[in-house]
PDB file of N, CA, C and O in Angstrom:
ATOM      1  N   UNK A   1      97.742   8.392  95.475  1.00  0.00           N
ATOM      2  CA  UNK A   1      98.146   7.914  94.179  1.00  0.00           C
ATOM      3  C   UNK A   1      97.838   8.970  93.129  1.00  0.00           C
ATOM      4  O   UNK A   1      96.815   9.650  93.209  1.00  0.00           O
ATOM      5  N   UNK A   2      98.696   9.106  92.171  1.00  0.00           N
ATOM      6  CA  UNK A   2      98.549  10.117  91.136  1.00  0.00           C
ATOM      7  C   UNK A   2      97.523   9.668  90.094  1.00  0.00           C
ATOM      8  O   UNK A   2      97.702   8.631  89.456  1.00  0.00           O
ATOM      9  N   UNK A   3      96.448  10.445  89.920  1.00  0.00           N
ATOM     10  CA  UNK A   3      95.390  10.105  88.972  1.00  0.00           C
ATOM     11  C   UNK A   3      95.838  10.255  87.518  1.00  0.00           C
ATOM     12  O   UNK A   3      95.172   9.745  86.617  1.00  0.00           O
ATOM     13  N   UNK A   4      96.949  10.944  87.275  1.00  0.00           N
ATOM     14  CA  UNK A   4      97.437  11.142  85.912  1.00  0.00           C
ATOM     15  C   UNK A   4      98.169   9.910  85.374  1.00  0.00           C
ATOM     16  O   UNK A   4      98.511   9.859  84.193  1.00  0.00           O
ATOM     17  N   UNK A   5      98.405   8.930  86.226  1.00  0.00           N
ATOM     18  CA  UNK A   5      99.122   7.724  85.816  1.00  0.00           C
ATOM     19  C   UNK A   5      98.106   6.713  85.289  1.00  0.00           C
ATOM     20  O   UNK A   5      97.512   5.948  86.049  1.00  0.00           O
ATOM     21  N   UNK A   6      97.925   6.728  83.974  1.00  0.00           N
ATOM     22  CA  UNK A   6      96.846   5.967  83.356  1.00  0.00           C
ATOM     23  C   UNK A   6      97.334   4.668  82.721  1.00  0.00           C
ATOM     24  O   UNK A   6      96.713   3.618  82.892  1.00  0.00           O
ATOM     25  N   UNK A   7      98.442   4.738  81.993  1.00  0.00           N
ATOM     26  CA  UNK A   7      98.890   3.580  81.226  1.00  0.00           C
ATOM     27  C   UNK A   7     100.242   3.075  81.728  1.00  0.00           C
ATOM     28  O   UNK A   7     101.184   3.846  81.911  1.00  0.00           O
ATOM     29  N   UNK A   8     100.311   1.777  81.944  1.00  0.00           N
ATOM     30  CA  UNK A   8     101.550   1.143  82.384  1.00  0.00           C
ATOM     31  C   UNK A   8     102.484   0.976  81.187  1.00  0.00           C
ATOM     32  O   UNK A   8     102.089   0.437  80.154  1.00  0.00           O
ATOM     33  N   UNK A   9     103.719   1.441  81.332  1.00  0.00           N
ATOM     34  CA  UNK A   9     104.727   1.316  80.275  1.00  0.00           C
ATOM     35  C   UNK A   9     105.417  -0.043  80.378  1.00  0.00           C
ATOM     36  O   UNK A   9     105.434  -0.664  81.441  1.00  0.00           O
ATOM     37  N   UNK A  10     105.973  -0.486  79.283  1.00  0.00           N
ATOM     38  CA  UNK A  10     106.804  -1.686  79.267  1.00  0.00           C
ATOM     39  C   UNK A  10     108.232  -1.226  78.998  1.00  0.00           C
ATOM     40  O   UNK A  10     108.487  -0.519  78.023  1.00  0.00           O
ATOM     41  N   UNK A  11     109.160  -1.626  79.861  1.00  0.00           N
ATOM     42  CA  UNK A  11     110.546  -1.191  79.718  1.00  0.00           C
ATOM     43  C   UNK A  11     111.494  -2.375  79.855  1.00  0.00           C
ATOM     44  O   UNK A  11     111.141  -3.417  80.407  1.00  0.00           O
ATOM     45  N   UNK A  12     112.697  -2.189  79.342  1.00  0.00           N
ATOM     46  CA  UNK A  12     113.795  -3.130  79.544  1.00  0.00           C
ATOM     47  C   UNK A  12     114.845  -2.398  80.357  1.00  0.00           C
ATOM     48  O   UNK A  12     115.274  -1.303  79.994  1.00  0.00           O
ATOM     49  N   UNK A  13     115.254  -3.004  81.451  1.00  0.00           N
ATOM     50  CA  UNK A  13     116.219  -2.388  82.357  1.00  0.00           C
ATOM     51  C   UNK A  13     117.641  -2.721  81.937  1.00  0.00           C
ATOM     52  O   UNK A  13     117.937  -3.852  81.550  1.00  0.00           O
ATOM     53  N   UNK A  14     118.509  -1.737  82.016  1.00  0.00           N
ATOM     54  CA  UNK A  14     119.930  -1.925  81.732  1.00  0.00           C
ATOM     55  C   UNK A  14     120.706  -1.214  82.830  1.00  0.00           C
ATOM     56  O   UNK A  14     120.112  -0.585  83.705  1.00  0.00           O
ATOM     57  N   UNK A  15     122.003  -1.310  82.791  1.00  0.00           N
ATOM     58  CA  UNK A  15     122.840  -0.667  83.800  1.00  0.00           C
ATOM     59  C   UNK A  15     122.836   0.848  83.592  1.00  0.00           C
ATOM     60  O   UNK A  15     123.357   1.344  82.592  1.00  0.00           O
ATOM     61  N   UNK A  16     122.250   1.573  84.536  1.00  0.00           N
ATOM     62  CA  UNK A  16     122.229   3.025  84.492  1.00  0.00           C
ATOM     63  C   UNK A  16     121.192   3.632  83.565  1.00  0.00           C
ATOM     64  O   UNK A  16     121.118   4.854  83.439  1.00  0.00           O
ATOM     65  N   UNK A  17     120.395   2.804  82.919  1.00  0.00           N
ATOM     66  CA  UNK A  17     119.382   3.321  82.002  1.00  0.00           C
ATOM     67  C   UNK A  17     118.314   2.266  81.754  1.00  0.00           C
ATOM     68  O   UNK A  17     118.467   1.104  82.130  1.00  0.00           O
ATOM     69  N   UNK A  18     117.243   2.688  81.123  1.00  0.00           N
ATOM     70  CA  UNK A  18     116.222   1.738  80.705  1.00  0.00           C
ATOM     71  C   UNK A  18     115.681   2.164  79.349  1.00  0.00           C
ATOM     72  O   UNK A  18     115.736   3.336  78.979  1.00  0.00           O
ATOM     73  N   UNK A  19     115.158   1.188  78.620  1.00  0.00           N
ATOM     74  CA  UNK A  19     114.627   1.436  77.286  1.00  0.00           C
ATOM     75  C   UNK A  19     113.119   1.207  77.320  1.00  0.00           C
ATOM     76  O   UNK A  19     112.647   0.174  77.796  1.00  0.00           O
ATOM     77  N   UNK A  20     112.373   2.177  76.812  1.00  0.00           N
ATOM     78  CA  UNK A  20     110.921   2.069  76.765  1.00  0.00           C
ATOM     79  C   UNK A  20     110.533   1.243  75.536  1.00  0.00           C
ATOM     80  O   UNK A  20     110.856   1.597  74.402  1.00  0.00           O
ATOM     81  N   UNK A  21     109.842   0.149  75.787  1.00  0.00           N
ATOM     82  CA  UNK A  21     109.379  -0.744  74.724  1.00  0.00           C
ATOM     83  C   UNK A  21     107.963  -0.365  74.299  1.00  0.00           C
ATOM     84  O   UNK A  21     107.629  -0.364  73.114  1.00  0.00           O
ATOM     85  N   UNK A  22     107.140  -0.044  75.296  1.00  0.00           N
ATOM     86  CA  UNK A  22     105.773   0.401  75.041  1.00  0.00           C
ATOM     87  C   UNK A  22     105.509   1.630  75.898  1.00  0.00           C
ATOM     88  O   UNK A  22     105.646   1.577  77.120  1.00  0.00           O
ATOM     89  N   UNK A  23     105.135   2.732  75.269  1.00  0.00           N
ATOM     90  CA  UNK A  23     104.914   3.985  75.976  1.00  0.00           C
ATOM     91  C   UNK A  23     103.848   3.844  77.059  1.00  0.00           C
ATOM     92  O   UNK A  23     102.910   3.054  76.946  1.00  0.00           O
ATOM     93  N   UNK A  24     104.027   4.633  78.103  1.00  0.00           N
ATOM     94  CA  UNK A  24     103.082   4.682  79.197  1.00  0.00           C
ATOM     95  C   UNK A  24     103.489   5.762  80.172  1.00  0.00           C
ATOM     96  O   UNK A  24     104.476   6.465  79.957  1.00  0.00           O
ATOM     97  N   UNK A  25     102.726   5.896  81.244  1.00  0.00           N
ATOM     98  CA  UNK A  25     102.972   6.931  82.249  1.00  0.00           C
ATOM     99  C   UNK A  25     103.761   6.424  83.450  1.00  0.00           C
ATOM    100  O   UNK A  25     104.404   7.206  84.151  1.00  0.00           O
ATOM    101  N   UNK A  26     103.711   5.116  83.687  1.00  0.00           N
ATOM    102  CA  UNK A  26     104.291   4.552  84.904  1.00  0.00           C
ATOM    103  C   UNK A  26     104.691   3.101  84.672  1.00  0.00           C
ATOM    104  O   UNK A  26     104.367   2.505  83.645  1.00  0.00           O
ATOM    105  N   UNK A  27     105.406   2.545  85.652  1.00  0.00           N
ATOM    106  CA  UNK A  27     105.662   1.110  85.744  1.00  0.00           C
ATOM    107  C   UNK A  27     105.244   0.676  87.144  1.00  0.00           C
ATOM    108  O   UNK A  27     105.034   1.516  88.020  1.00  0.00           O
ATOM    109  N   UNK A  28     105.126  -0.613  87.355  1.00  0.00           N
ATOM    110  CA  UNK A  28     104.752  -1.125  88.664  1.00  0.00           C
ATOM    111  C   UNK A  28     105.975  -1.653  89.400  1.00  0.00           C
ATOM    112  O   UNK A  28     106.836  -2.306  88.810  1.00  0.00           O
ATOM    113  N   UNK A  29     106.040  -1.365  90.692  1.00  0.00           N
ATOM    114  CA  UNK A  29     107.070  -1.951  91.536  1.00  0.00           C
ATOM    115  C   UNK A  29     106.883  -3.465  91.494  1.00  0.00           C
ATOM    116  O   UNK A  29     105.765  -3.956  91.648  1.00  0.00           O
ATOM    117  N   UNK A  30     107.953  -4.194  91.290  1.00  0.00           N
ATOM    118  CA  UNK A  30     107.877  -5.650  91.186  1.00  0.00           C
ATOM    119  C   UNK A  30     107.456  -6.313  92.493  1.00  0.00           C
ATOM    120  O   UNK A  30     106.949  -7.434  92.478  1.00  0.00           O
ATOM    121  N   UNK A  31     107.656  -5.644  93.609  1.00  0.00           N
ATOM    122  CA  UNK A  31     107.335  -6.223  94.913  1.00  0.00           C
ATOM    123  C   UNK A  31     105.992  -5.730  95.440  1.00  0.00           C
ATOM    124  O   UNK A  31     105.141  -6.536  95.818  1.00  0.00           O
ATOM    125  N   UNK A  32     105.796  -4.421  95.467  1.00  0.00           N
ATOM    126  CA  UNK A  32     104.596  -3.840  96.083  1.00  0.00           C
ATOM    127  C   UNK A  32     103.468  -3.575  95.096  1.00  0.00           C
ATOM    128  O   UNK A  32     102.323  -3.369  95.500  1.00  0.00           O
ATOM    129  N   UNK A  33     103.784  -3.581  93.808  1.00  0.00           N
ATOM    130  CA  UNK A  33     102.834  -3.247  92.732  1.00  0.00           C
ATOM    131  C   UNK A  33     102.391  -1.782  92.768  1.00  0.00           C
ATOM    132  O   UNK A  33     101.383  -1.420  92.161  1.00  0.00           O
ATOM    133  N   UNK A  34     103.142  -0.946  93.476  1.00  0.00           N
ATOM    134  CA  UNK A  34     102.882   0.500  93.520  1.00  0.00           C
ATOM    135  C   UNK A  34     103.247   1.108  92.165  1.00  0.00           C
ATOM    136  O   UNK A  34     104.236   0.710  91.549  1.00  0.00           O
ATOM    137  N   UNK A  35     102.453   2.066  91.708  1.00  0.00           N
ATOM    138  CA  UNK A  35     102.747   2.774  90.464  1.00  0.00           C
ATOM    139  C   UNK A  35     103.931   3.717  90.673  1.00  0.00           C
ATOM    140  O   UNK A  35     103.974   4.466  91.649  1.00  0.00           O
ATOM    141  N   UNK A  36     104.885   3.675  89.753  1.00  0.00           N
ATOM    142  CA  UNK A  36     106.061   4.541  89.793  1.00  0.00           C
ATOM    143  C   UNK A  36     106.089   5.327  88.488  1.00  0.00           C
ATOM    144  O   UNK A  36     106.246   4.729  87.424  1.00  0.00           O
ATOM    145  N   UNK A  37     105.942   6.655  88.538  1.00  0.00           N
ATOM    146  CA  UNK A  37     106.054   7.451  87.309  1.00  0.00           C
ATOM    147  C   UNK A  37     107.416   7.216  86.653  1.00  0.00           C
ATOM    148  O   UNK A  37     108.419   7.058  87.349  1.00  0.00           O
ATOM    149  N   UNK A  38     107.456   7.192  85.335  1.00  0.00           N
ATOM    150  CA  UNK A  38     108.711   6.911  84.624  1.00  0.00           C
ATOM    151  C   UNK A  38     109.850   7.822  85.062  1.00  0.00           C
ATOM    152  O   UNK A  38     110.995   7.382  85.176  1.00  0.00           O
ATOM    153  N   UNK A  39     109.536   9.090  85.306  1.00  0.00           N
ATOM    154  CA  UNK A  39     110.601  10.034  85.678  1.00  0.00           C
ATOM    155  C   UNK A  39     111.116   9.809  87.099  1.00  0.00           C
ATOM    156  O   UNK A  39     112.101  10.429  87.502  1.00  0.00           O
ATOM    157  N   UNK A  40     110.465   8.934  87.861  1.00  0.00           N
ATOM    158  CA  UNK A  40     110.888   8.664  89.239  1.00  0.00           C
ATOM    159  C   UNK A  40     111.530   7.288  89.429  1.00  0.00           C
ATOM    160  O   UNK A  40     111.817   6.893  90.560  1.00  0.00           O
ATOM    161  N   UNK A  41     111.758   6.559  88.344  1.00  0.00           N
ATOM    162  CA  UNK A  41     112.405   5.248  88.449  1.00  0.00           C
ATOM    163  C   UNK A  41     113.864   5.450  88.847  1.00  0.00           C
ATOM    164  O   UNK A  41     114.622   6.119  88.146  1.00  0.00           O
ATOM    165  N   UNK A  42     114.250   4.862  89.985  1.00  0.00           N
ATOM    166  CA  UNK A  42     115.622   5.022  90.477  1.00  0.00           C
ATOM    167  C   UNK A  42     116.257   3.705  90.907  1.00  0.00           C
ATOM    168  O   UNK A  42     117.482   3.596  90.950  1.00  0.00           O
ATOM    169  N   UNK A  43     115.440   2.706  91.225  1.00  0.00           N
ATOM    170  CA  UNK A  43     115.959   1.465  91.798  1.00  0.00           C
ATOM    171  C   UNK A  43     115.462   0.274  90.995  1.00  0.00           C
ATOM    172  O   UNK A  43     114.258   0.085  90.818  1.00  0.00           O
ATOM    173  N   UNK A  44     116.423  -0.538  90.502  1.00  0.00           N
ATOM    174  CA  UNK A  44     116.046  -1.732  89.769  1.00  0.00           C
ATOM    175  C   UNK A  44     117.177  -2.747  89.778  1.00  0.00           C
ATOM    176  O   UNK A  44     118.315  -2.440  90.134  1.00  0.00           O
ATOM    177  N   UNK A  45     116.829  -3.970  89.372  1.00  0.00           N
ATOM    178  CA  UNK A  45     117.793  -5.054  89.266  1.00  0.00           C
ATOM    179  C   UNK A  45     117.800  -5.498  87.803  1.00  0.00           C
ATOM    180  O   UNK A  45     116.801  -6.008  87.295  1.00  0.00           O
ATOM    181  N   UNK A  46     118.917  -5.300  87.143  1.00  0.00           N
ATOM    182  CA  UNK A  46     119.036  -5.616  85.723  1.00  0.00           C
ATOM    183  C   UNK A  46     118.902  -7.120  85.490  1.00  0.00           C
ATOM    184  O   UNK A  46     118.192  -7.549  84.582  1.00  0.00           O
ATOM    185  N   UNK A  47     119.583  -7.916  86.308  1.00  0.00           N
ATOM    186  CA  UNK A  47     119.581  -9.363  86.110  1.00  0.00           C
ATOM    187  C   UNK A  47     118.184  -9.962  86.247  1.00  0.00           C
ATOM    188  O   UNK A  47     117.805 -10.846  85.479  1.00  0.00           O
ATOM    189  N   UNK A  48     117.430  -9.485  87.215  1.00  0.00           N
ATOM    190  CA  UNK A  48     116.080  -9.997  87.448  1.00  0.00           C
ATOM    191  C   UNK A  48     115.010  -9.213  86.695  1.00  0.00           C
ATOM    192  O   UNK A  48     113.854  -9.632  86.643  1.00  0.00           O
ATOM    193  N   UNK A  49     115.392  -8.068  86.107  1.00  0.00           N
ATOM    194  CA  UNK A  49     114.444  -7.176  85.432  1.00  0.00           C
ATOM    195  C   UNK A  49     113.304  -6.798  86.374  1.00  0.00           C
ATOM    196  O   UNK A  49     112.130  -6.841  86.008  1.00  0.00           O
ATOM    197  N   UNK A  50     113.688  -6.422  87.610  1.00  0.00           N
ATOM    198  CA  UNK A  50     112.734  -5.987  88.629  1.00  0.00           C
ATOM    199  C   UNK A  50     112.921  -4.504  88.921  1.00  0.00           C
ATOM    200  O   UNK A  50     114.040  -3.992  88.939  1.00  0.00           O
ATOM    201  N   UNK A  51     111.803  -3.830  89.148  1.00  0.00           N
ATOM    202  CA  UNK A  51     111.798  -2.402  89.472  1.00  0.00           C
ATOM    203  C   UNK A  51     111.314  -2.264  90.907  1.00  0.00           C
ATOM    204  O   UNK A  51     110.386  -2.959  91.321  1.00  0.00           O
ATOM    205  N   UNK A  52     111.944  -1.362  91.677  1.00  0.00           N
ATOM    206  CA  UNK A  52     111.594  -1.183  93.082  1.00  0.00           C
ATOM    207  C   UNK A  52     111.135   0.241  93.344  1.00  0.00           C
ATOM    208  O   UNK A  52     111.677   1.193  92.782  1.00  0.00           O
ATOM    209  N   UNK A  53     110.130   0.380  94.204  1.00  0.00           N
ATOM    210  CA  UNK A  53     109.532   1.685  94.495  1.00  0.00           C
ATOM    211  C   UNK A  53     110.412   2.574  95.363  1.00  0.00           C
ATOM    212  O   UNK A  53     110.179   3.781  95.428  1.00  0.00           O
ATOM    213  N   UNK A  54     111.403   2.020  96.023  1.00  0.00           N
ATOM    214  CA  UNK A  54     112.267   2.843  96.869  1.00  0.00           C
ATOM    215  C   UNK A  54     113.450   2.056  97.380  1.00  0.00           C
ATOM    216  O   UNK A  54     113.545   0.850  97.152  1.00  0.00           O
ATOM    217  N   UNK A  55     114.367   2.739  98.079  1.00  0.00           N
ATOM    218  CA  UNK A  55     115.594   2.090  98.541  1.00  0.00           C
ATOM    219  C   UNK A  55     115.347   0.990  99.565  1.00  0.00           C
ATOM    220  O   UNK A  55     116.070  -0.006  99.587  1.00  0.00           O
ATOM    221  N   UNK A  56     114.338   1.155 100.411  1.00  0.00           N
ATOM    222  CA  UNK A  56     114.058   0.144 101.424  1.00  0.00           C
ATOM    223  C   UNK A  56     113.638  -1.168 100.768  1.00  0.00           C
ATOM    224  O   UNK A  56     114.073  -2.244 101.178  1.00  0.00           O
ATOM    225  N   UNK A  57     112.800  -1.070  99.763  1.00  0.00           N
ATOM    226  CA  UNK A  57     112.324  -2.264  99.055  1.00  0.00           C
ATOM    227  C   UNK A  57     113.469  -2.903  98.276  1.00  0.00           C
ATOM    228  O   UNK A  57     113.589  -4.127  98.241  1.00  0.00           O
ATOM    229  N   UNK A  58     114.307  -2.081  97.652  1.00  0.00           N
ATOM    230  CA  UNK A  58     115.464  -2.598  96.915  1.00  0.00           C
ATOM    231  C   UNK A  58     116.413  -3.333  97.855  1.00  0.00           C
ATOM    232  O   UNK A  58     116.917  -4.402  97.511  1.00  0.00           O
ATOM    233  N   UNK A  59     116.662  -2.773  99.037  1.00  0.00           N
ATOM    234  CA  UNK A  59     117.540  -3.415 100.012  1.00  0.00           C
ATOM    235  C   UNK A  59     116.931  -4.714 100.522  1.00  0.00           C
ATOM    236  O   UNK A  59     117.628  -5.721 100.645  1.00  0.00           O
ATOM    237  N   UNK A  60     115.650  -4.697 100.815  1.00  0.00           N
ATOM    238  CA  UNK A  60     114.949  -5.906 101.266  1.00  0.00           C
ATOM    239  C   UNK A  60     115.088  -7.015 100.228  1.00  0.00           C
ATOM    240  O   UNK A  60     115.375  -8.160 100.576  1.00  0.00           O
ATOM    241  N   UNK A  61     114.886  -6.682  98.968  1.00  0.00           N
ATOM    242  CA  UNK A  61     114.983  -7.669  97.886  1.00  0.00           C
ATOM    243  C   UNK A  61     116.414  -8.158  97.731  1.00  0.00           C
ATOM    244  O   UNK A  61     116.636  -9.347  97.503  1.00  0.00           O
ATOM    245  N   UNK A  62     117.389  -7.260  97.852  1.00  0.00           N
ATOM    246  CA  UNK A  62     118.806  -7.647  97.785  1.00  0.00           C
ATOM    247  C   UNK A  62     119.123  -8.685  98.860  1.00  0.00           C
ATOM    248  O   UNK A  62     119.793  -9.683  98.594  1.00  0.00           O
ATOM    249  N   UNK A  63     118.635  -8.441 100.068  1.00  0.00           N
ATOM    250  CA  UNK A  63     118.859  -9.367 101.170  1.00  0.00           C
ATOM    251  C   UNK A  63     118.202 -10.721 100.893  1.00  0.00           C
ATOM    252  O   UNK A  63     118.790 -11.765 101.176  1.00  0.00           O
ATOM    253  N   UNK A  64     116.989 -10.708 100.342  1.00  0.00           N
ATOM    254  CA  UNK A  64     116.303 -11.956 100.011  1.00  0.00           C
ATOM    255  C   UNK A  64     117.095 -12.754  98.971  1.00  0.00           C
ATOM    256  O   UNK A  64     117.292 -13.960  99.116  1.00  0.00           O
ATOM    257  N   UNK A  65     117.533 -12.076  97.944  1.00  0.00           N
ATOM    258  CA  UNK A  65     118.252 -12.723  96.852  1.00  0.00           C
ATOM    259  C   UNK A  65     119.570 -13.334  97.337  1.00  0.00           C
ATOM    260  O   UNK A  65     119.965 -14.417  96.904  1.00  0.00           O
ATOM    261  N   UNK A  66     120.244 -12.615  98.247  1.00  0.00           N
ATOM    262  CA  UNK A  66     121.572 -13.028  98.701  1.00  0.00           C
ATOM    263  C   UNK A  66     121.564 -13.769 100.031  1.00  0.00           C
ATOM    264  O   UNK A  66     122.626 -14.038 100.591  1.00  0.00           O
ATOM    265  N   UNK A  67     120.405 -14.098 100.536  1.00  0.00           N
ATOM    266  CA  UNK A  67     120.299 -14.880 101.777  1.00  0.00           C
ATOM    267  C   UNK A  67     120.883 -14.200 102.991  1.00  0.00           C
ATOM    268  O   UNK A  67     121.475 -14.846 103.856  1.00  0.00           O
ATOM    269  N   UNK A  68     120.712 -12.889 103.051  1.00  0.00           N
ATOM    270  CA  UNK A  68     121.255 -12.105 104.179  1.00  0.00           C
ATOM    271  C   UNK A  68     120.170 -11.917 105.224  1.00  0.00           C
ATOM    272  O   UNK A  68     120.408 -11.288 106.255  1.00  0.00           O
TER     273      UNK A  68
END
């Protein structure tokens, strides 16, 4: 884990972008609670406002949501 990640940011997710509401170094994965540096955010669900640490977790959550 990166020791430089001190403060959790608050963001609003949108399609293809996100808006920082409260400055910070990272956000937490909605499923695993792993710290994700802001510059590494790549996977999220706008409707649920969930952030995912990687493609596997995003796919797993997609399957859960859609009953697959």
